[in-house]
C-alpha positions as CSV (number, residue, x, y, z in Angstrom):
1,X,50.5,-7.5,-74.4
2,X,53.0,-4.7,-74.8
3,X,53.4,-3.3,-78.2
4,X,55.3,-0.2,-79.3
5,X,57.0,1.4,-82.1
6,X,60.0,-0.9,-83.0
7,X,63.3,0.4,-81.8
8,X,66.7,-0.5,-83.0
9,X,69.8,-1.4,-80.6
10,X,73.3,-2.1,-81.8
11,X,76.3,-3.4,-79.7
12,X,80.0,-4.0,-80.9
13,X,82.7,-4.8,-78.8
14,X,86.0,-6.5,-78.6
15,X,86.1,-6.7,-74.5
16,X,84.9,-10.1,-72.9
17,X,83.9,-8.6,-69.8
18,X,81.7,-5.9,-71.5
19,X,80.2,-8.7,-73.8
20,X,79.2,-10.7,-70.8
21,X,77.5,-8.0,-69.1
22,X,75.6,-6.8,-72.3
23,X,74.4,-10.5,-72.9
24,X,73.1,-10.7,-69.2
25,X,71.3,-7.5,-69.6
26,X,70.0,-8.2,-72.9
27,X,68.3,-11.7,-72.2
28,X,67.5,-11.0,-68.4
29,X,69.3,-14.4,-67.5
30,X,72.5,-15.4,-66.1
31,X,75.1,-15.9,-68.7
32,X,78.5,-17.6,-68.4
33,X,80.9,-17.1,-71.5
34,X,84.1,-18.9,-72.0
35,X,86.4,-18.2,-75.1
36,X,90.0,-19.5,-75.7
37,X,92.3,-18.0,-73.2
38,X,94.4,-14.8,-74.7
39,X,92.1,-14.7,-77.8
40,X,90.9,-11.4,-78.6
41,X,87.5,-11.6,-80.4
42,X,84.7,-9.3,-81.6
43,X,81.0,-9.7,-80.8
44,X,78.2,-7.7,-82.7
45,X,74.5,-7.6,-81.7
46,X,71.6,-5.8,-83.7
47,X,68.2,-5.9,-82.3
48,X,64.9,-4.6,-83.3
49,X,62.8,-4.4,-80.2
50,X,59.0,-4.3,-80.7
51,X,58.0,-4.8,-77.1
52,X,56.3,-8.2,-77.6
53,X,59.1,-9.7,-79.8
54,X,62.6,-9.0,-80.7
55,X,64.4,-9.8,-84.1
56,X,68.2,-9.9,-83.7
57,X,71.3,-10.6,-85.9
58,X,74.4,-11.6,-83.9
59,X,77.9,-12.6,-84.9
60,X,81.3,-13.1,-83.6
61,X,84.7,-14.1,-84.5
62,X,85.9,-17.2,-82.2
63,X,84.4,-20.2,-80.7
64,X,82.4,-19.5,-77.7
65,X,81.2,-21.8,-75.0
66,X,77.9,-20.3,-73.5
67,X,75.9,-21.4,-70.6
68,X,72.4,-19.8,-70.0
69,X,70.1,-19.9,-67.4
70,X,66.3,-20.4,-68.1
71,X,65.2,-17.1,-70.1
72,X,61.6,-15.5,-69.8
73,X,61.2,-15.6,-73.6
74,X,60.8,-18.1,-76.1
75,X,64.0,-17.8,-78.3
76,X,64.2,-19.2,-81.9
77,X,67.4,-19.3,-83.8
78,X,68.5,-19.7,-87.5
79,X,72.1,-20.3,-88.5
80,X,73.2,-17.9,-91.2
81,X,76.7,-19.3,-91.5
82,X,79.1,-21.0,-88.9
83,X,77.9,-23.9,-86.6
84,X,76.2,-24.0,-83.2
85,X,76.0,-27.0,-80.9
86,X,73.2,-26.8,-78.4
87,X,72.8,-29.0,-75.3
88,X,69.4,-28.7,-73.2
89,X,68.3,-31.4,-70.7
90,X,69.1,-34.6,-72.5
91,X,68.6,-32.9,-76.2
92,X,71.6,-32.4,-78.3
93,X,71.7,-30.8,-81.6
94,X,74.3,-29.6,-84.2
95,X,73.1,-26.8,-86.5
96,X,74.6,-25.5,-89.6
97,X,73.6,-22.8,-92.3
98,X,69.9,-22.4,-92.7
99,X,68.8,-24.7,-89.9
100,X,66.1,-23.4,-87.3
101,X,65.8,-24.4,-83.8
102,X,64.4,-23.4,-80.2
103,X,67.6,-22.3,-77.9
104,X,65.9,-24.0,-75.0
105,X,62.7,-25.3,-73.7
106,X,61.4,-22.8,-71.2
107,X,62.3,-23.0,-67.6
108,X,65.3,-25.1,-68.6
109,X,69.1,-24.0,-68.7
110,X,71.0,-24.7,-71.8
111,X,74.7,-24.6,-73.1
112,X,75.9,-23.6,-76.4
113,X,79.2,-24.2,-78.4
114,X,79.3,-21.8,-81.0
115,X,81.8,-21.4,-83.9
116,X,82.6,-18.3,-85.5
117,X,79.6,-17.1,-87.6
118,X,76.3,-15.2,-87.8
119,X,72.7,-16.2,-86.4
120,X,69.6,-14.6,-86.2
121,X,67.1,-15.0,-83.5
122,X,63.5,-14.1,-82.7
123,X,62.5,-13.8,-79.1
124,X,58.9,-14.0,-78.4
125,X,57.0,-13.0,-75.2
126,X,54.9,-15.6,-73.5
127,X,52.2,-13.1,-73.3
128,X,51.9,-13.4,-77.3
129,X,51.9,-17.2,-77.3
130,X,48.9,-17.1,-74.4
131,X,46.9,-14.7,-76.5
132,X,47.3,-16.7,-79.7
133,X,46.7,-20.0,-78.1
134,X,44.0,-18.6,-75.6
135,X,45.9,-19.9,-72.6
136,X,45.2,-16.7,-70.7
137,X,41.5,-17.5,-70.6
138,X,39.6,-19.6,-68.2
139,X,39.0,-22.8,-70.3
140,X,42.7,-23.5,-70.7
141,X,44.4,-25.4,-67.9
142,X,47.9,-23.6,-68.4
143,X,50.2,-22.0,-70.8
144,X,51.5,-23.9,-74.0
145,X,54.2,-25.9,-73.7
146,X,56.8,-26.9,-76.3
147,X,57.7,-30.7,-76.5
148,X,60.4,-30.5,-79.1
149,X,63.3,-28.0,-79.9
150,X,63.6,-28.6,-83.6
151,X,60.9,-28.1,-86.5
152,X,58.5,-31.0,-86.9
153,X,59.7,-31.2,-90.6
154,X,62.0,-29.4,-93.0
155,X,59.1,-27.8,-94.7
156,X,57.9,-26.2,-91.4
157,X,61.6,-24.7,-90.8
158,X,61.0,-23.0,-94.2
159,X,58.0,-21.7,-93.0
160,X,59.8,-19.9,-90.3
161,X,62.6,-18.6,-92.5
162,X,59.7,-17.1,-94.8
163,X,57.7,-15.6,-91.9
164,X,60.9,-13.7,-90.4
165,X,62.1,-12.7,-94.0
166,X,58.7,-11.4,-94.6
167,X,58.6,-9.2,-91.3
168,X,62.0,-7.9,-92.0
169,X,61.3,-6.7,-95.7
170,X,57.7,-6.0,-95.8
171,X,56.8,-4.7,-92.2
172,X,60.0,-3.3,-90.8
173,X,61.1,-2.2,-93.9
174,X,57.7,0.0,-94.7
175,X,58.0,3.4,-92.8
176,X,54.2,3.6,-92.8
177,X,53.6,-0.1,-91.3
178,X,56.2,-0.5,-88.5
179,X,55.0,2.7,-86.6
180,X,51.2,1.5,-86.5
181,X,50.3,-0.5,-83.4
182,X,47.8,-3.0,-85.4
183,X,50.5,-3.9,-87.7
184,X,53.2,-4.7,-84.7
185,X,50.4,-6.6,-82.8
186,X,49.5,-8.7,-86.2
187,X,53.4,-9.1,-86.8
188,X,53.7,-10.5,-83.1
189,X,50.6,-13.0,-83.6
190,X,52.2,-14.0,-86.9
191,X,55.5,-15.0,-85.4
192,X,53.6,-16.8,-82.4
193,X,51.4,-18.7,-84.7
194,X,54.5,-19.7,-86.8
195,X,56.4,-21.0,-83.8
196,X,53.3,-23.1,-82.7
197,X,53.1,-24.5,-86.3
198,X,56.6,-25.3,-86.6
199,X,57.9,-26.7,-83.2
200,X,55.9,-29.6,-81.4
201,X,53.6,-28.4,-78.6
202,X,50.7,-29.1,-76.3
203,X,48.0,-26.8,-78.2
204,X,46.4,-29.6,-80.5
205,X,43.0,-30.7,-79.9
206,X,39.6,-31.4,-81.2
207,X,36.4,-29.5,-80.3
208,X,34.6,-31.1,-77.3
209,X,30.8,-32.0,-77.1
210,X,30.5,-29.1,-74.8
211,X,32.4,-26.9,-77.5
212,X,29.8,-28.0,-80.0
213,X,26.9,-27.4,-78.1
214,X,28.1,-23.8,-77.1
215,X,28.9,-22.7,-80.8
216,X,25.6,-20.9,-81.3
217,X,24.2,-18.0,-83.0
218,X,24.0,-16.1,-79.6
219,X,27.8,-16.8,-79.3
220,X,28.5,-15.5,-83.0
221,X,26.4,-12.3,-81.9
222,X,28.5,-11.5,-79.1
223,X,31.8,-12.1,-80.8
224,X,30.6,-10.0,-84.0
225,X,29.7,-7.3,-81.7
226,X,32.8,-7.2,-79.9
227,X,34.8,-7.3,-83.2
228,X,32.7,-4.1,-84.3
229,X,33.4,-2.2,-81.3
230,X,36.9,-2.8,-80.9
231,X,38.3,-3.3,-84.4
232,X,40.7,-0.5,-84.1
233,X,42.3,-2.2,-80.9
234,X,44.9,-4.9,-80.9
235,X,42.4,-7.9,-80.0
236,X,43.0,-11.4,-81.3
237,X,40.9,-14.7,-81.2
238,X,41.4,-15.2,-77.7
239,X,40.2,-11.9,-76.8
240,X,37.0,-12.3,-78.9
241,X,36.3,-15.7,-77.3
242,X,36.7,-14.3,-73.6
243,X,34.1,-11.5,-74.8
244,X,31.7,-14.0,-76.0
245,X,32.3,-16.0,-72.9
246,X,33.1,-19.3,-74.5
247,X,36.4,-21.2,-75.3
248,X,38.6,-20.5,-78.2
249,X,37.7,-23.7,-79.7
250,X,34.0,-23.0,-79.3
251,X,34.5,-19.4,-81.0
252,X,36.2,-21.0,-83.9
253,X,33.6,-23.5,-84.6
254,X,30.8,-21.0,-84.2
255,X,32.4,-18.9,-86.7
256,X,32.9,-21.9,-89.2
257,X,29.5,-23.3,-88.5
258,X,27.5,-20.1,-89.2
259,X,29.9,-17.8,-91.3
260,X,32.2,-20.4,-92.9
261,X,35.1,-18.3,-91.7
262,X,37.3,-17.8,-88.9
263,X,37.2,-15.3,-86.2
264,X,40.4,-13.5,-87.4
265,X,39.4,-13.6,-91.1
266,X,36.0,-12.0,-89.9
267,X,38.0,-9.2,-88.1
268,X,40.2,-8.5,-91.2
269,X,37.1,-8.0,-93.2
270,X,35.8,-5.6,-90.6
271,X,39.1,-3.7,-90.8
272,X,39.1,-3.7,-94.5
273,X,35.6,-2.0,-94.5
274,X,37.0,0.6,-92.1
275,X,39.8,1.4,-94.4
276,X,37.4,1.6,-97.3
277,X,35.5,4.3,-95.2
278,X,38.8,6.2,-94.4
279,X,39.8,5.9,-98.1
280,X,36.5,7.7,-99.1
281,X,36.8,10.3,-96.6
282,X,40.7,11.0,-96.8
283,X,42.3,13.9,-98.6
284,X,44.7,12.3,-101.2
285,X,47.1,15.4,-100.7
286,X,47.5,14.3,-97.1
287,X,47.2,10.5,-97.0
288,X,48.3,7.4,-99.0
289,X,46.7,4.0,-99.5
290,X,49.7,2.5,-97.5
291,X,49.3,5.0,-94.6
292,X,45.4,4.1,-94.3
293,X,46.2,0.1,-94.7
294,X,48.8,0.3,-92.2
295,X,46.5,2.1,-89.7
296,X,44.1,-0.8,-89.7
297,X,46.7,-3.6,-89.5
298,X,47.5,-4.9,-92.8
299,X,51.1,-5.5,-93.1
300,X,51.5,-5.6,-96.8
301,X,50.2,-3.0,-99.4
302,X,50.3,-5.4,-102.2
303,X,48.2,-8.0,-100.5
304,X,45.9,-5.1,-98.9
305,X,45.3,-4.1,-102.6
306,X,44.5,-7.5,-103.7
307,X,41.9,-8.0,-101.0
308,X,40.4,-4.7,-101.4
309,X,40.1,-5.3,-105.2
310,X,38.5,-8.6,-104.6
311,X,36.0,-7.2,-102.2
312,X,35.0,-3.7,-104.0
313,X,36.0,-4.6,-107.5
314,X,38.4,-1.9,-108.0
315,X,41.8,-0.9,-106.3
316,X,41.9,1.2,-103.2
317,X,43.8,4.0,-105.3
318,X,40.7,4.9,-107.2
319,X,38.5,5.2,-104.0
320,X,41.2,7.7,-102.5
321,X,41.2,9.8,-105.7
322,X,37.7,9.6,-106.4
């Protein structure tokens, strides 16, 4: 999965042909745009590109009709102001301020009628979804499929808004955090997990009898050994399951049965211990708690401090300045 230091791209134009070419290149898909004849309009686009995901803000000043061929990424849209009508297969939706929706189902074209206004979008690489669900491993029949274009409930729509707001303000607004590969990898997984929780899809399923039989202490030992060796790398539950030679469901059951935790919670604890070690060895004149927390993939300074205090009984700043 491609992870990089996020970069910012801005586009601002009033020329219809330039706007058309930009959109076709930006989304790697065929795009047809129609505006009212003779109407001059402005189109602005701001993107934060983290490789495995993009966060965007887009606004324009007239009604646009847009036809889009299937895009490679999963595109989640939130209307800030204005209105968007979306047509995909037999599904029609009209969305106003605060509403969240998938622009299209994968491999299907869609059409949009977009009134003047602003939207925010998140584009997720299929590779992120595959790694979160374990679809890339041998025990899964194929990639995850989304079966609905709107959130399963209004509360889950709020979860998506909270997730993207958190990433904008806590991660991308932190000069230490957004430069750390583990932080950006964790942010990508957070977005993927949120999308899977919010929109109907095919990932649901209970552990089988085979999963239960394979959830042994030997499986746990292989998994924890892999975590210890590769805690400084961009790994997730699917990678741990592959290293332990079991399905993702078996891995989750093994951790729950023998340690009463989850694979990712165990990974976070190992990384917390590594951060503790670095804090003890660091020179406080050259390093900060935030920089060390970010190095080990912790997105939020305040949450890291709370977890550290719960684990060690005192704040990380005391360790750094001891």
